[in-house]
PDB file of N, CA, C and O in Angstrom:
ATOM      1  N   MET A   1       8.517  -4.499  25.857  1.00  0.00           N
ATOM      2  CA  MET A   1       7.307  -3.821  25.424  1.00  0.00           C
ATOM      3  C   MET A   1       7.475  -3.366  23.980  1.00  0.00           C
ATOM      4  O   MET A   1       8.566  -2.968  23.571  1.00  0.00           O
ATOM      5  N   SER A   2       6.422  -3.424  23.232  1.00  0.00           N
ATOM      6  CA  SER A   2       6.417  -3.020  21.832  1.00  0.00           C
ATOM      7  C   SER A   2       6.569  -1.508  21.715  1.00  0.00           C
ATOM      8  O   SER A   2       6.139  -0.764  22.597  1.00  0.00           O
ATOM      9  N   ILE A   3       7.184  -1.057  20.622  1.00  0.00           N
ATOM     10  CA  ILE A   3       7.269   0.383  20.389  1.00  0.00           C
ATOM     11  C   ILE A   3       5.892   0.983  20.137  1.00  0.00           C
ATOM     12  O   ILE A   3       5.720   2.201  20.188  1.00  0.00           O
ATOM     13  N   PHE A   4       4.912   0.126  19.863  1.00  0.00           N
ATOM     14  CA  PHE A   4       3.555   0.586  19.611  1.00  0.00           C
ATOM     15  C   PHE A   4       2.710   0.582  20.883  1.00  0.00           C
ATOM     16  O   PHE A   4       1.512   0.859  20.827  1.00  0.00           O
ATOM     17  N   GLY A   5       3.317   0.272  22.026  1.00  0.00           N
ATOM     18  CA  GLY A   5       2.573   0.238  23.276  1.00  0.00           C
ATOM     19  C   GLY A   5       1.549  -0.878  23.263  1.00  0.00           C
ATOM     20  O   GLY A   5       1.857  -1.999  22.859  1.00  0.00           O
ATOM     21  N   ASN A   6       0.345  -0.588  23.697  1.00  0.00           N
ATOM     22  CA  ASN A   6      -0.717  -1.588  23.738  1.00  0.00           C
ATOM     23  C   ASN A   6      -1.581  -1.608  22.482  1.00  0.00           C
ATOM     24  O   ASN A   6      -2.552  -2.363  22.414  1.00  0.00           O
ATOM     25  N   LYS A   7      -1.244  -0.793  21.492  1.00  0.00           N
ATOM     26  CA  LYS A   7      -2.039  -0.750  20.266  1.00  0.00           C
ATOM     27  C   LYS A   7      -1.808  -2.009  19.452  1.00  0.00           C
ATOM     28  O   LYS A   7      -0.672  -2.463  19.310  1.00  0.00           O
ATOM     29  N   SER A   8      -2.875  -2.572  18.921  1.00  0.00           N
ATOM     30  CA  SER A   8      -2.705  -3.716  18.032  1.00  0.00           C
ATOM     31  C   SER A   8      -2.431  -3.193  16.632  1.00  0.00           C
ATOM     32  O   SER A   8      -3.045  -2.224  16.186  1.00  0.00           O
ATOM     33  N   ILE A   9      -1.524  -3.830  15.960  1.00  0.00           N
ATOM     34  CA  ILE A   9      -1.140  -3.436  14.613  1.00  0.00           C
ATOM     35  C   ILE A   9      -1.606  -4.526  13.661  1.00  0.00           C
ATOM     36  O   ILE A   9      -1.273  -5.698  13.837  1.00  0.00           O
ATOM     37  N   VAL A  10      -2.371  -4.139  12.657  1.00  0.00           N
ATOM     38  CA  VAL A  10      -2.871  -5.090  11.672  1.00  0.00           C
ATOM     39  C   VAL A  10      -2.353  -4.659  10.310  1.00  0.00           C
ATOM     40  O   VAL A  10      -2.568  -3.527   9.876  1.00  0.00           O
ATOM     41  N   VAL A  11      -1.676  -5.570   9.651  1.00  0.00           N
ATOM     42  CA  VAL A  11      -1.198  -5.306   8.302  1.00  0.00           C
ATOM     43  C   VAL A  11      -1.927  -6.254   7.375  1.00  0.00           C
ATOM     44  O   VAL A  11      -1.905  -7.468   7.576  1.00  0.00           O
ATOM     45  N   ARG A  12      -2.564  -5.712   6.374  1.00  0.00           N
ATOM     46  CA  ARG A  12      -3.301  -6.518   5.401  1.00  0.00           C
ATOM     47  C   ARG A  12      -2.675  -6.277   4.051  1.00  0.00           C
ATOM     48  O   ARG A  12      -2.424  -5.133   3.671  1.00  0.00           O
ATOM     49  N   GLN A  13      -2.423  -7.340   3.326  1.00  0.00           N
ATOM     50  CA  GLN A  13      -1.991  -7.191   1.947  1.00  0.00           C
ATOM     51  C   GLN A  13      -3.241  -7.225   1.090  1.00  0.00           C
ATOM     52  O   GLN A  13      -4.018  -8.178   1.150  1.00  0.00           O
ATOM     53  N   VAL A  14      -3.434  -6.197   0.303  1.00  0.00           N
ATOM     54  CA  VAL A  14      -4.625  -6.084  -0.529  1.00  0.00           C
ATOM     55  C   VAL A  14      -4.187  -5.966  -1.978  1.00  0.00           C
ATOM     56  O   VAL A  14      -3.447  -5.051  -2.340  1.00  0.00           O
ATOM     57  N   PHE A  15      -4.641  -6.884  -2.793  1.00  0.00           N
ATOM     58  CA  PHE A  15      -4.311  -6.879  -4.207  1.00  0.00           C
ATOM     59  C   PHE A  15      -5.520  -6.428  -5.012  1.00  0.00           C
ATOM     60  O   PHE A  15      -6.603  -6.247  -4.455  1.00  0.00           O
ATOM     61  N   ALA A  16      -5.349  -6.247  -6.299  1.00  0.00           N
ATOM     62  CA  ALA A  16      -6.373  -5.667  -7.168  1.00  0.00           C
ATOM     63  C   ALA A  16      -7.727  -6.367  -7.055  1.00  0.00           C
ATOM     64  O   ALA A  16      -8.760  -5.701  -7.007  1.00  0.00           O
ATOM     65  N   GLU A  17      -7.736  -7.689  -7.011  1.00  0.00           N
ATOM     66  CA  GLU A  17      -9.016  -8.402  -6.998  1.00  0.00           C
ATOM     67  C   GLU A  17      -9.781  -8.228  -5.688  1.00  0.00           C
ATOM     68  O   GLU A  17     -10.973  -8.531  -5.632  1.00  0.00           O
ATOM     69  N   ASP A  18      -9.125  -7.749  -4.639  1.00  0.00           N
ATOM     70  CA  ASP A  18      -9.761  -7.570  -3.335  1.00  0.00           C
ATOM     71  C   ASP A  18     -10.136  -6.119  -3.035  1.00  0.00           C
ATOM     72  O   ASP A  18     -10.720  -5.844  -1.987  1.00  0.00           O
ATOM     73  N   LEU A  19      -9.818  -5.198  -3.923  1.00  0.00           N
ATOM     74  CA  LEU A  19      -9.899  -3.782  -3.579  1.00  0.00           C
ATOM     75  C   LEU A  19     -11.287  -3.349  -3.119  1.00  0.00           C
ATOM     76  O   LEU A  19     -11.403  -2.679  -2.093  1.00  0.00           O
ATOM     77  N   ASP A  20     -12.339  -3.711  -3.843  1.00  0.00           N
ATOM     78  CA  ASP A  20     -13.682  -3.265  -3.453  1.00  0.00           C
ATOM     79  C   ASP A  20     -14.073  -3.739  -2.062  1.00  0.00           C
ATOM     80  O   ASP A  20     -14.586  -2.955  -1.264  1.00  0.00           O
ATOM     81  N   SER A  21     -13.838  -5.004  -1.763  1.00  0.00           N
ATOM     82  CA  SER A  21     -14.275  -5.552  -0.479  1.00  0.00           C
ATOM     83  C   SER A  21     -13.373  -5.155   0.682  1.00  0.00           C
ATOM     84  O   SER A  21     -13.801  -5.193   1.836  1.00  0.00           O
ATOM     85  N   GLU A  22     -12.155  -4.781   0.402  1.00  0.00           N
ATOM     86  CA  GLU A  22     -11.197  -4.504   1.463  1.00  0.00           C
ATOM     87  C   GLU A  22     -10.923  -3.018   1.691  1.00  0.00           C
ATOM     88  O   GLU A  22     -10.224  -2.662   2.640  1.00  0.00           O
ATOM     89  N   LEU A  23     -11.456  -2.157   0.847  1.00  0.00           N
ATOM     90  CA  LEU A  23     -11.056  -0.752   0.871  1.00  0.00           C
ATOM     91  C   LEU A  23     -11.185  -0.106   2.243  1.00  0.00           C
ATOM     92  O   LEU A  23     -10.335   0.699   2.623  1.00  0.00           O
ATOM     93  N   LEU A  24     -12.215  -0.436   2.982  1.00  0.00           N
ATOM     94  CA  LEU A  24     -12.416   0.210   4.277  1.00  0.00           C
ATOM     95  C   LEU A  24     -11.462  -0.282   5.359  1.00  0.00           C
ATOM     96  O   LEU A  24     -11.367   0.338   6.419  1.00  0.00           O
ATOM     97  N   MET A  25     -10.759  -1.378   5.116  1.00  0.00           N
ATOM     98  CA  MET A  25      -9.864  -1.929   6.129  1.00  0.00           C
ATOM     99  C   MET A  25      -8.395  -1.776   5.766  1.00  0.00           C
ATOM    100  O   MET A  25      -7.531  -2.294   6.474  1.00  0.00           O
ATOM    101  N   ILE A  26      -8.099  -1.089   4.696  1.00  0.00           N
ATOM    102  CA  ILE A  26      -6.721  -1.013   4.199  1.00  0.00           C
ATOM    103  C   ILE A  26      -5.826  -0.230   5.151  1.00  0.00           C
ATOM    104  O   ILE A  26      -6.145   0.895   5.536  1.00  0.00           O
ATOM    105  N   LYS A  27      -4.723  -0.825   5.521  1.00  0.00           N
ATOM    106  CA  LYS A  27      -3.653  -0.149   6.245  1.00  0.00           C
ATOM    107  C   LYS A  27      -2.475   0.075   5.302  1.00  0.00           C
ATOM    108  O   LYS A  27      -1.713   1.032   5.438  1.00  0.00           O
ATOM    109  N   GLU A  28      -2.353  -0.830   4.355  1.00  0.00           N
ATOM    110  CA  GLU A  28      -1.253  -0.758   3.401  1.00  0.00           C
ATOM    111  C   GLU A  28      -1.766  -1.320   2.086  1.00  0.00           C
ATOM    112  O   GLU A  28      -2.330  -2.413   2.056  1.00  0.00           O
ATOM    113  N   ALA A  29      -1.579  -0.596   1.019  1.00  0.00           N
ATOM    114  CA  ALA A  29      -2.008  -1.076  -0.295  1.00  0.00           C
ATOM    115  C   ALA A  29      -0.777  -1.470  -1.104  1.00  0.00           C
ATOM    116  O   ALA A  29       0.236  -0.770  -1.095  1.00  0.00           O
ATOM    117  N   ILE A  30      -0.875  -2.574  -1.789  1.00  0.00           N
ATOM    118  CA  ILE A  30       0.208  -3.048  -2.638  1.00  0.00           C
ATOM    119  C   ILE A  30      -0.022  -2.468  -4.029  1.00  0.00           C
ATOM    120  O   ILE A  30      -0.912  -2.910  -4.755  1.00  0.00           O
ATOM    121  N   LEU A  31       0.781  -1.485  -4.390  1.00  0.00           N
ATOM    122  CA  LEU A  31       0.619  -0.819  -5.676  1.00  0.00           C
ATOM    123  C   LEU A  31       1.557  -1.426  -6.707  1.00  0.00           C
ATOM    124  O   LEU A  31       2.660  -1.864  -6.379  1.00  0.00           O
ATOM    125  N   ARG A  32       1.110  -1.447  -7.947  1.00  0.00           N
ATOM    126  CA  ARG A  32       1.890  -2.078  -9.012  1.00  0.00           C
ATOM    127  C   ARG A  32       2.760  -1.104  -9.782  1.00  0.00           C
ATOM    128  O   ARG A  32       3.528  -1.530 -10.644  1.00  0.00           O
ATOM    129  N   ASP A  33       2.671   0.165  -9.506  1.00  0.00           N
ATOM    130  CA  ASP A  33       3.296   1.179 -10.347  1.00  0.00           C
ATOM    131  C   ASP A  33       4.820   1.256 -10.261  1.00  0.00           C
ATOM    132  O   ASP A  33       5.459   1.675 -11.227  1.00  0.00           O
ATOM    133  N   LEU A  34       5.409   0.872  -9.156  1.00  0.00           N
ATOM    134  CA  LEU A  34       6.862   0.994  -9.023  1.00  0.00           C
ATOM    135  C   LEU A  34       7.559   0.040  -9.982  1.00  0.00           C
ATOM    136  O   LEU A  34       7.362  -1.173  -9.917  1.00  0.00           O
ATOM    137  N   ASP A  35       8.357   0.586 -10.856  1.00  0.00           N
ATOM    138  CA  ASP A  35       9.127  -0.208 -11.812  1.00  0.00           C
ATOM    139  C   ASP A  35      10.582  -0.167 -11.371  1.00  0.00           C
ATOM    140  O   ASP A  35      11.249   0.858 -11.509  1.00  0.00           O
ATOM    141  N   THR A  36      11.066  -1.268 -10.847  1.00  0.00           N
ATOM    142  CA  THR A  36      12.429  -1.302 -10.305  1.00  0.00           C
ATOM    143  C   THR A  36      13.486  -1.101 -11.383  1.00  0.00           C
ATOM    144  O   THR A  36      14.628  -0.770 -11.063  1.00  0.00           O
ATOM    145  N   ASN A  37      13.138  -1.292 -12.638  1.00  0.00           N
ATOM    146  CA  ASN A  37      14.095  -1.056 -13.722  1.00  0.00           C
ATOM    147  C   ASN A  37      14.175   0.420 -14.104  1.00  0.00           C
ATOM    148  O   ASN A  37      15.232   0.889 -14.526  1.00  0.00           O
ATOM    149  N   GLN A  38      13.086   1.150 -13.962  1.00  0.00           N
ATOM    150  CA  GLN A  38      13.080   2.569 -14.334  1.00  0.00           C
ATOM    151  C   GLN A  38      13.316   3.490 -13.152  1.00  0.00           C
ATOM    152  O   GLN A  38      13.852   4.584 -13.332  1.00  0.00           O
ATOM    153  N   ASP A  39      12.941   3.091 -11.970  1.00  0.00           N
ATOM    154  CA  ASP A  39      13.085   3.938 -10.787  1.00  0.00           C
ATOM    155  C   ASP A  39      14.445   3.726 -10.138  1.00  0.00           C
ATOM    156  O   ASP A  39      14.532   3.376  -8.961  1.00  0.00           O
ATOM    157  N   ARG A  40      15.481   3.935 -10.891  1.00  0.00           N
ATOM    158  CA  ARG A  40      16.843   3.678 -10.412  1.00  0.00           C
ATOM    159  C   ARG A  40      17.294   4.672  -9.343  1.00  0.00           C
ATOM    160  O   ARG A  40      18.185   4.364  -8.552  1.00  0.00           O
ATOM    161  N   TYR A  41      16.695   5.846  -9.312  1.00  0.00           N
ATOM    162  CA  TYR A  41      17.064   6.836  -8.304  1.00  0.00           C
ATOM    163  C   TYR A  41      16.766   6.333  -6.899  1.00  0.00           C
ATOM    164  O   TYR A  41      17.295   6.863  -5.922  1.00  0.00           O
ATOM    165  N   ALA A  42      15.928   5.320  -6.796  1.00  0.00           N
ATOM    166  CA  ALA A  42      15.533   4.784  -5.492  1.00  0.00           C
ATOM    167  C   ALA A  42      16.187   3.432  -5.227  1.00  0.00           C
ATOM    168  O   ALA A  42      15.626   2.612  -4.499  1.00  0.00           O
ATOM    169  N   SER A  43      17.354   3.186  -5.800  1.00  0.00           N
ATOM    170  CA  SER A  43      17.963   1.853  -5.711  1.00  0.00           C
ATOM    171  C   SER A  43      18.221   1.403  -4.269  1.00  0.00           C
ATOM    172  O   SER A  43      18.033   0.229  -3.951  1.00  0.00           O
ATOM    173  N   ASP A  44      18.646   2.314  -3.398  1.00  0.00           N
ATOM    174  CA  ASP A  44      18.873   1.935  -1.993  1.00  0.00           C
ATOM    175  C   ASP A  44      17.563   1.532  -1.317  1.00  0.00           C
ATOM    176  O   ASP A  44      17.518   0.561  -0.562  1.00  0.00           O
ATOM    177  N   SER A  45      16.508   2.279  -1.592  1.00  0.00           N
ATOM    178  CA  SER A  45      15.200   1.954  -1.017  1.00  0.00           C
ATOM    179  C   SER A  45      14.683   0.633  -1.560  1.00  0.00           C
ATOM    180  O   SER A  45      14.119  -0.171  -0.817  1.00  0.00           O
ATOM    181  N   ILE A  46      14.875   0.408  -2.849  1.00  0.00           N
ATOM    182  CA  ILE A  46      14.434  -0.841  -3.471  1.00  0.00           C
ATOM    183  C   ILE A  46      15.175  -2.022  -2.866  1.00  0.00           C
ATOM    184  O   ILE A  46      14.573  -3.056  -2.578  1.00  0.00           O
ATOM    185  N   LYS A  47      16.482  -1.872  -2.674  1.00  0.00           N
ATOM    186  CA  LYS A  47      17.281  -2.937  -2.046  1.00  0.00           C
ATOM    187  C   LYS A  47      16.764  -3.248  -0.643  1.00  0.00           C
ATOM    188  O   LYS A  47      16.603  -4.412  -0.276  1.00  0.00           O
ATOM    189  N   LEU A  48      16.507  -2.205   0.129  1.00  0.00           N
ATOM    190  CA  LEU A  48      16.001  -2.379   1.492  1.00  0.00           C
ATOM    191  C   LEU A  48      14.657  -3.101   1.486  1.00  0.00           C
ATOM    192  O   LEU A  48      14.445  -4.026   2.269  1.00  0.00           O
ATOM    193  N   LEU A  49      13.755  -2.683   0.610  1.00  0.00           N
ATOM    194  CA  LEU A  49      12.433  -3.313   0.537  1.00  0.00           C
ATOM    195  C   LEU A  49      12.535  -4.773   0.110  1.00  0.00           C
ATOM    196  O   LEU A  49      11.802  -5.618   0.624  1.00  0.00           O
ATOM    197  N   LYS A  50      13.432  -5.078  -0.823  1.00  0.00           N
ATOM    198  CA  LYS A  50      13.635  -6.474  -1.237  1.00  0.00           C
ATOM    199  C   LYS A  50      14.151  -7.306  -0.071  1.00  0.00           C
ATOM    200  O   LYS A  50      13.721  -8.444   0.120  1.00  0.00           O
ATOM    201  N   CYS A  51      15.073  -6.742   0.709  1.00  0.00           N
ATOM    202  CA  CYS A  51      15.595  -7.457   1.888  1.00  0.00           C
ATOM    203  C   CYS A  51      14.499  -7.694   2.927  1.00  0.00           C
ATOM    204  O   CYS A  51      14.577  -8.646   3.703  1.00  0.00           O
ATOM    205  N   GLN A  52      13.487  -6.840   2.946  1.00  0.00           N
ATOM    206  CA  GLN A  52      12.376  -6.980   3.884  1.00  0.00           C
ATOM    207  C   GLN A  52      11.285  -7.903   3.360  1.00  0.00           C
ATOM    208  O   GLN A  52      10.263  -8.102   4.018  1.00  0.00           O
ATOM    209  N   GLY A  53      11.505  -8.475   2.154  1.00  0.00           N
ATOM    210  CA  GLY A  53      10.568  -9.461   1.638  1.00  0.00           C
ATOM    211  C   GLY A  53       9.562  -8.947   0.617  1.00  0.00           C
ATOM    212  O   GLY A  53       8.657  -9.684   0.227  1.00  0.00           O
ATOM    213  N   ILE A  54       9.698  -7.706   0.178  1.00  0.00           N
ATOM    214  CA  ILE A  54       8.776  -7.181  -0.830  1.00  0.00           C
ATOM    215  C   ILE A  54       9.063  -7.867  -2.162  1.00  0.00           C
ATOM    216  O   ILE A  54      10.202  -7.878  -2.629  1.00  0.00           O
ATOM    217  N   ASP A  55       8.038  -8.430  -2.763  1.00  0.00           N
ATOM    218  CA  ASP A  55       8.157  -9.136  -4.042  1.00  0.00           C
ATOM    219  C   ASP A  55       7.634  -8.208  -5.143  1.00  0.00           C
ATOM    220  O   ASP A  55       6.435  -8.176  -5.419  1.00  0.00           O
ATOM    221  N   PHE A  56       8.536  -7.460  -5.763  1.00  0.00           N
ATOM    222  CA  PHE A  56       8.138  -6.464  -6.751  1.00  0.00           C
ATOM    223  C   PHE A  56       7.501  -7.084  -7.987  1.00  0.00           C
ATOM    224  O   PHE A  56       6.617  -6.477  -8.592  1.00  0.00           O
ATOM    225  N   GLU A  57       7.927  -8.267  -8.368  1.00  0.00           N
ATOM    226  CA  GLU A  57       7.327  -8.928  -9.533  1.00  0.00           C
ATOM    227  C   GLU A  57       5.869  -9.295  -9.253  1.00  0.00           C
ATOM    228  O   GLU A  57       4.999  -9.094 -10.100  1.00  0.00           O
ATOM    229  N   LYS A  58       5.611  -9.834  -8.057  1.00  0.00           N
ATOM    230  CA  LYS A  58       4.233 -10.168  -7.677  1.00  0.00           C
ATOM    231  C   LYS A  58       3.385  -8.897  -7.596  1.00  0.00           C
ATOM    232  O   LYS A  58       2.238  -8.879  -8.042  1.00  0.00           O
ATOM    233  N   ASN A  59       3.957  -7.838  -7.026  1.00  0.00           N
ATOM    234  CA  ASN A  59       3.232  -6.574  -6.926  1.00  0.00           C
ATOM    235  C   ASN A  59       2.884  -6.033  -8.306  1.00  0.00           C
ATOM    236  O   ASN A  59       1.788  -5.517  -8.522  1.00  0.00           O
ATOM    237  N   LYS A  60       3.832  -6.156  -9.242  1.00  0.00           N
ATOM    238  CA  LYS A  60       3.597  -5.670 -10.604  1.00  0.00           C
ATOM    239  C   LYS A  60       2.470  -6.456 -11.270  1.00  0.00           C
ATOM    240  O   LYS A  60       1.664  -5.893 -12.011  1.00  0.00           O
ATOM    241  N   GLU A  61       2.422  -7.754 -11.002  1.00  0.00           N
ATOM    242  CA  GLU A  61       1.413  -8.628 -11.604  1.00  0.00           C
ATOM    243  C   GLU A  61       0.048  -8.488 -10.931  1.00  0.00           C
ATOM    244  O   GLU A  61      -0.973  -8.386 -11.610  1.00  0.00           O
ATOM    245  N   LYS A  62       0.031  -8.484  -9.584  1.00  0.00           N
ATOM    246  CA  LYS A  62      -1.236  -8.555  -8.859  1.00  0.00           C
ATOM    247  C   LYS A  62      -1.596  -7.287  -8.089  1.00  0.00           C
ATOM    248  O   LYS A  62      -2.682  -7.193  -7.517  1.00  0.00           O
ATOM    249  N   GLY A  63      -0.693  -6.323  -8.075  1.00  0.00           N
ATOM    250  CA  GLY A  63      -0.920  -5.121  -7.279  1.00  0.00           C
ATOM    251  C   GLY A  63      -2.013  -4.224  -7.828  1.00  0.00           C
ATOM    252  O   GLY A  63      -2.551  -4.459  -8.910  1.00  0.00           O
ATOM    253  N   ILE A  64      -2.325  -3.208  -7.072  1.00  0.00           N
ATOM    254  CA  ILE A  64      -3.375  -2.259  -7.407  1.00  0.00           C
ATOM    255  C   ILE A  64      -2.763  -1.101  -8.188  1.00  0.00           C
ATOM    256  O   ILE A  64      -1.713  -0.581  -7.810  1.00  0.00           O
ATOM    257  N   ASN A  65      -3.407  -0.701  -9.265  1.00  0.00           N
ATOM    258  CA  ASN A  65      -2.980   0.471 -10.012  1.00  0.00           C
ATOM    259  C   ASN A  65      -3.253   1.691  -9.139  1.00  0.00           C
ATOM    260  O   ASN A  65      -4.355   1.834  -8.609  1.00  0.00           O
ATOM    261  N   SER A  66      -2.274   2.568  -8.981  1.00  0.00           N
ATOM    262  CA  SER A  66      -2.434   3.702  -8.067  1.00  0.00           C
ATOM    263  C   SER A  66      -3.578   4.626  -8.481  1.00  0.00           C
ATOM    264  O   SER A  66      -4.223   5.225  -7.621  1.00  0.00           O
ATOM    265  N   LYS A  67      -3.838   4.751  -9.780  1.00  0.00           N
ATOM    266  CA  LYS A  67      -4.959   5.589 -10.232  1.00  0.00           C
ATOM    267  C   LYS A  67      -6.296   4.964  -9.833  1.00  0.00           C
ATOM    268  O   LYS A  67      -7.220   5.674  -9.438  1.00  0.00           O
ATOM    269  N   ASP A  68      -6.401   3.632  -9.936  1.00  0.00           N
ATOM    270  CA  ASP A  68      -7.624   2.943  -9.505  1.00  0.00           C
ATOM    271  C   ASP A  68      -7.831   3.103  -8.001  1.00  0.00           C
ATOM    272  O   ASP A  68      -8.945   3.341  -7.536  1.00  0.00           O
ATOM    273  N   PHE A  69      -6.735   2.967  -7.248  1.00  0.00           N
ATOM    274  CA  PHE A  69      -6.809   3.117  -5.799  1.00  0.00           C
ATOM    275  C   PHE A  69      -7.268   4.529  -5.428  1.00  0.00           C
ATOM    276  O   PHE A  69      -8.139   4.698  -4.574  1.00  0.00           O
ATOM    277  N   ALA A  70      -6.682   5.538  -6.069  1.00  0.00           N
ATOM    278  CA  ALA A  70      -7.048   6.927  -5.775  1.00  0.00           C
ATOM    279  C   ALA A  70      -8.520   7.183  -6.100  1.00  0.00           C
ATOM    280  O   ALA A  70      -9.210   7.874  -5.351  1.00  0.00           O
ATOM    281  N   LYS A  71      -8.999   6.632  -7.210  1.00  0.00           N
ATOM    282  CA  LYS A  71     -10.401   6.816  -7.597  1.00  0.00           C
ATOM    283  C   LYS A  71     -11.333   6.181  -6.567  1.00  0.00           C
ATOM    284  O   LYS A  71     -12.318   6.794  -6.156  1.00  0.00           O
ATOM    285  N   LYS A  72     -11.023   4.955  -6.153  1.00  0.00           N
ATOM    286  CA  LYS A  72     -11.859   4.285  -5.145  1.00  0.00           C
ATOM    287  C   LYS A  72     -11.825   5.062  -3.833  1.00  0.00           C
ATOM    288  O   LYS A  72     -12.856   5.239  -3.185  1.00  0.00           O
ATOM    289  N   PHE A  73     -10.648   5.521  -3.445  1.00  0.00           N
ATOM    290  CA  PHE A  73     -10.487   6.284  -2.211  1.00  0.00           C
ATOM    291  C   PHE A  73     -11.395   7.513  -2.244  1.00  0.00           C
ATOM    292  O   PHE A  73     -12.047   7.839  -1.252  1.00  0.00           O
ATOM    293  N   TRP A  74     -11.430   8.183  -3.380  1.00  0.00           N
ATOM    294  CA  TRP A  74     -12.281   9.363  -3.551  1.00  0.00           C
ATOM    295  C   TRP A  74     -13.757   8.972  -3.607  1.00  0.00           C
ATOM    296  O   TRP A  74     -14.588   9.569  -2.923  1.00  0.00           O
ATOM    297  N   ASP A  75     -14.084   7.953  -4.435  1.00  0.00           N
ATOM    298  CA  ASP A  75     -15.477   7.531  -4.622  1.00  0.00           C
ATOM    299  C   ASP A  75     -16.142   7.101  -3.316  1.00  0.00           C
ATOM    300  O   ASP A  75     -17.323   7.376  -3.107  1.00  0.00           O
ATOM    301  N   TYR A  76     -15.404   6.435  -2.445  1.00  0.00           N
ATOM    302  CA  TYR A  76     -15.957   5.963  -1.179  1.00  0.00           C
ATOM    303  C   TYR A  76     -16.010   7.073  -0.127  1.00  0.00           C
ATOM    304  O   TYR A  76     -16.484   6.853   0.988  1.00  0.00           O
ATOM    305  N   GLY A  77     -15.527   8.256  -0.482  1.00  0.00           N
ATOM    306  CA  GLY A  77     -15.570   9.384   0.442  1.00  0.00           C
ATOM    307  C   GLY A  77     -14.580   9.278   1.581  1.00  0.00           C
ATOM    308  O   GLY A  77     -14.764   9.910   2.621  1.00  0.00           O
ATOM    309  N   LEU A  78     -13.549   8.503   1.404  1.00  0.00           N
ATOM    310  CA  LEU A  78     -12.601   8.283   2.495  1.00  0.00           C
ATOM    311  C   LEU A  78     -11.670   9.465   2.722  1.00  0.00           C
ATOM    312  O   LEU A  78     -11.153   9.647   3.825  1.00  0.00           O
ATOM    313  N   LEU A  79     -11.458  10.250   1.711  1.00  0.00           N
ATOM    314  CA  LEU A  79     -10.516  11.356   1.832  1.00  0.00           C
ATOM    315  C   LEU A  79     -10.914  12.324   2.935  1.00  0.00           C
ATOM    316  O   LEU A  79     -10.054  12.822   3.662  1.00  0.00           O
ATOM    317  N   PHE A  80     -12.202  12.593   3.067  1.00  0.00           N
ATOM    318  CA  PHE A  80     -12.659  13.567   4.052  1.00  0.00           C
ATOM    319  C   PHE A  80     -13.277  12.930   5.289  1.00  0.00           C
ATOM    320  O   PHE A  80     -13.678  13.641   6.210  1.00  0.00           O
ATOM    321  N   ASN A  81     -13.361  11.607   5.326  1.00  0.00           N
ATOM    322  CA  ASN A  81     -13.974  10.921   6.462  1.00  0.00           C
ATOM    323  C   ASN A  81     -12.984  10.105   7.274  1.00  0.00           C
ATOM    324  O   ASN A  81     -13.391   9.350   8.157  1.00  0.00           O
ATOM    325  N   CYS A  82     -11.716  10.234   7.001  1.00  0.00           N
ATOM    326  CA  CYS A  82     -10.689   9.465   7.723  1.00  0.00           C
ATOM    327  C   CYS A  82     -10.059  10.354   8.783  1.00  0.00           C
ATOM    328  O   CYS A  82      -9.004  10.948   8.562  1.00  0.00           O
ATOM    329  N   TYR A  83     -10.704  10.438   9.919  1.00  0.00           N
ATOM    330  CA  TYR A  83     -10.207  11.324  10.962  1.00  0.00           C
ATOM    331  C   TYR A  83      -8.887  10.850  11.548  1.00  0.00           C
ATOM    332  O   TYR A  83      -8.109  11.659  12.053  1.00  0.00           O
ATOM    333  N   GLY A  84      -8.624   9.547  11.489  1.00  0.00           N
ATOM    334  CA  GLY A  84      -7.370   9.021  12.005  1.00  0.00           C
ATOM    335  C   GLY A  84      -6.281   8.945  10.955  1.00  0.00           C
ATOM    336  O   GLY A  84      -5.172   8.492  11.240  1.00  0.00           O
ATOM    337  N   LEU A  85      -6.586   9.384   9.741  1.00  0.00           N
ATOM    338  CA  LEU A  85      -5.623   9.312   8.647  1.00  0.00           C
ATOM    339  C   LEU A  85      -4.460  10.251   8.922  1.00  0.00           C
ATOM    340  O   LEU A  85      -4.652  11.444   9.156  1.00  0.00           O
ATOM    341  N   LYS A  86      -3.267   9.708   8.891  1.00  0.00           N
ATOM    342  CA  LYS A  86      -2.065  10.502   9.152  1.00  0.00           C
ATOM    343  C   LYS A  86      -1.394  10.942   7.862  1.00  0.00           C
ATOM    344  O   LYS A  86      -0.953  12.086   7.744  1.00  0.00           O
ATOM    345  N   SER A  87      -1.315  10.031   6.892  1.00  0.00           N
ATOM    346  CA  SER A  87      -0.656  10.392   5.637  1.00  0.00           C
ATOM    347  C   SER A  87      -1.009   9.396   4.552  1.00  0.00           C
ATOM    348  O   SER A  87      -1.409   8.264   4.825  1.00  0.00           O
ATOM    349  N   ILE A  88      -0.857   9.834   3.334  1.00  0.00           N
ATOM    350  CA  ILE A  88      -0.964   8.966   2.167  1.00  0.00           C
ATOM    351  C   ILE A  88       0.318   9.171   1.394  1.00  0.00           C
ATOM    352  O   ILE A  88       0.628  10.286   0.973  1.00  0.00           O
ATOM    353  N   THR A  89       1.059   8.102   1.207  1.00  0.00           N
ATOM    354  CA  THR A  89       2.330   8.230   0.485  1.00  0.00           C
ATOM    355  C   THR A  89       2.395   7.242  -0.638  1.00  0.00           C
ATOM    356  O   THR A  89       3.388   7.195  -1.363  1.00  0.00           O
TER     357      THR A  89
END
């Protein structure tokens, strides 16, 4: 049995060009802001994410700017209308 029980889990990769049309369905946003050369304090986390298949170069090129994402999140009124929202990290 899955650790998620009977819940279906949907993971969508959403890049900058899809943000407007996909905003309401986002489970995970690919942000471009993480710079693996400057964020050295997170080297263990970066290594783990790379081992899990995260392509930081692609994210940097095609990912969503976190400020743009935050603005859309606010503009669409999602901040106060997401009753199932657990966290934003």
